[in-house]
Backbone as numpy.savetxt, mean C-alpha at the origin, in Angstrom:
# Nx Ny Nz CAx CAy CAz Cx Cy Cz
8.03 -40.55 30.15 7.21 -39.35 30.15 8.08 -38.10 30.15
9.16 -38.12 30.92 10.03 -36.94 30.98 10.77 -36.73 29.67
11.08 -37.83 28.96 11.75 -37.69 27.66 10.85 -36.96 26.66
9.53 -37.23 26.73 8.59 -36.56 25.82 8.51 -35.07 26.14
8.49 -34.75 27.43 8.44 -33.34 27.83 9.71 -32.61 27.42
10.83 -33.27 27.61 12.11 -32.68 27.24 12.20 -32.48 25.73
11.74 -33.48 24.95 11.76 -33.37 23.50 10.84 -32.24 23.03
9.68 -32.09 23.66 8.76 -31.02 23.29 9.35 -29.66 23.62
10.01 -29.55 24.77 10.63 -28.29 25.16 11.75 -27.92 24.20
12.58 -28.88 23.84 13.68 -28.63 22.91 13.14 -28.24 21.54
12.08 -28.91 21.08 11.48 -28.59 19.79 10.90 -27.17 19.80
10.26 -26.79 20.90 9.69 -25.45 21.00 10.78 -24.38 20.98
11.85 -24.61 21.70 12.96 -23.65 21.74 13.62 -23.55 20.36
13.79 -24.68 19.70 14.40 -24.68 18.37 13.53 -23.91 17.37
12.21 -24.13 17.44 11.30 -23.42 16.54 11.33 -21.92 16.83
11.39 -21.54 18.09 11.44 -20.12 18.45 12.71 -19.47 17.92
13.83 -20.14 18.09 15.11 -19.60 17.61 15.08 -19.47 16.08
14.50 -20.47 15.42 14.44 -20.44 13.96 13.59 -19.25 13.48
12.45 -19.01 14.12 11.62 -17.88 13.69 12.31 -16.55 13.97
13.06 -16.46 15.06 13.81 -15.23 15.34 14.88 -14.99 14.27
15.57 -16.06 13.87 16.59 -15.92 12.84 15.97 -15.49 11.51
14.82 -16.07 11.17 14.15 -15.69 9.93 13.71 -14.23 9.96
13.27 -13.77 11.12 12.86 -12.36 11.24 14.05 -11.43 11.05
15.18 -11.80 11.60 16.39 -10.97 11.45 16.83 -10.95 9.99
16.75 -12.10 9.32 17.12 -12.15 7.90 16.16 -11.33 7.05
14.89 -11.36 7.39 13.91 -10.58 6.63 14.14 -9.08 6.81
14.55 -8.68 8.01 14.80 -7.26 8.26 16.05 -6.78 7.52
17.01 -7.65 7.32 18.26 -7.25 6.67 18.22 -7.46 5.17
17.08 -7.89 4.62 16.97 -8.10 3.17 17.09 -6.75 2.46
17.66 -6.75 1.27 17.81 -5.48 0.56 16.44 -4.90 0.22
16.33 -3.61 0.38 15.07 -2.92 0.11 14.91 -2.70 -1.39
13.67 -2.78 -1.87 13.39 -2.54 -3.28 13.28 -1.02 -3.47
14.05 -0.47 -4.39 14.00 0.99 -4.56 12.65 1.43 -5.10
12.14 2.55 -4.58 10.88 3.09 -5.03 11.10 3.90 -6.29
10.12 3.89 -7.19 10.28 4.68 -8.42 10.30 6.17 -8.11
11.03 6.88 -8.90 11.13 8.34 -8.71 9.80 9.00 -9.05
9.48 10.06 -8.35 8.24 10.79 -8.60 8.43 11.63 -9.86
7.42 11.56 -10.73 7.50 12.30 -11.97 7.33 13.79 -11.71
8.00 14.62 -12.48 7.85 16.06 -12.27 6.45 16.53 -12.65
5.97 17.55 -11.98 4.65 18.11 -12.25 4.76 19.05 -13.45
3.93 18.79 -14.44 3.93 19.65 -15.63 2.76 20.63 -15.55
2.93 21.78 -16.15 1.87 22.79 -16.13 0.65 22.35 -16.92
0.89 21.64 -18.05 -0.24 21.18 -18.85 -1.06 20.15 -18.08
-0.39 19.24 -17.42 -1.10 18.22 -16.64 -1.88 18.83 -15.48
-1.25 19.78 -14.81 -1.91 20.43 -13.68 -3.13 21.22 -14.16
-3.01 21.87 -15.30 -4.12 22.64 -15.86 -5.28 21.71 -16.24
-4.97 20.58 -16.82 -6.01 19.62 -17.21 -6.75 19.07 -15.99
-5.99 18.73 -14.93 -6.63 18.21 -13.71 -7.50 19.28 -13.07
-7.05 20.51 -13.10 -7.82 21.61 -12.52 -9.13 21.80 -13.29
-9.08 21.72 -14.62 -10.29 21.86 -15.43 -11.27 20.74 -15.15
-10.77 19.51 -15.01 -11.65 18.39 -14.70 -12.32 18.58 -13.34
-11.56 19.02 -12.35 -12.14 19.24 -11.02 -13.18 20.35 -11.06
-12.90 21.38 -11.84 -13.84 22.50 -11.94 -15.14 22.04 -12.59
-15.06 21.24 -13.64 -16.26 20.72 -14.30 -17.06 19.82 -13.37
-16.38 18.99 -12.60 -17.08 18.14 -11.64 -17.81 18.97 -10.60
-17.17 20.03 -10.14 -17.82 20.92 -9.18 -19.05 21.56 -9.76
-18.97 22.00 -11.02 -20.14 22.61 -11.68 -21.27 21.60 -11.84
-20.91 20.36 -12.15 -21.94 19.32 -12.28 -22.60 19.03 -10.94
-21.82 19.03 -9.88 -22.40 18.77 -8.56 -23.31 19.91 -8.13
-23.00 21.12 -8.56 -23.87 22.26 -8.22 -25.05 22.36 -9.19
-25.12 21.42 -10.12 -26.20 21.35 -11.12 -26.26 22.62 -11.96
-25.08 23.08 -12.37 -25.01 24.24 -13.25 -25.46 23.86 -14.65
-25.10 22.63 -15.06 -25.47 22.16 -16.39 -26.85 21.51 -16.31
-27.69 21.80 -17.30 -29.02 21.21 -17.34 -29.17 20.47 -18.65
-30.01 19.45 -18.62 -30.30 18.73 -19.84 -31.23 19.58 -20.71
-31.07 19.47 -22.01 -31.99 20.21 -22.88 -33.40 19.64 -22.74
-34.37 20.49 -22.76 -35.76 20.06 -22.64 -36.25 19.66 -24.01
-36.67 18.41 -24.14 -37.18 17.93 -25.43 -38.70 18.07 -25.44
-39.22 18.61 -26.52 -40.67 18.82 -26.63 -41.28 18.00 -27.70
């Protein structure tokens, strides 16, 4: 009975040490470089601003559907 308890204790300690080692290896893994942020262009910024402005006008119900008779 004591041999089983001893074997279980040794197995638990071995598993704990193994997971700690894996965690240390994962922390020291080389980091993947992030892509560089693209520069902001005036044309792109102007286009996004126009889209946001149109959405705001639509939400305020500035545009109406033509009345069909």
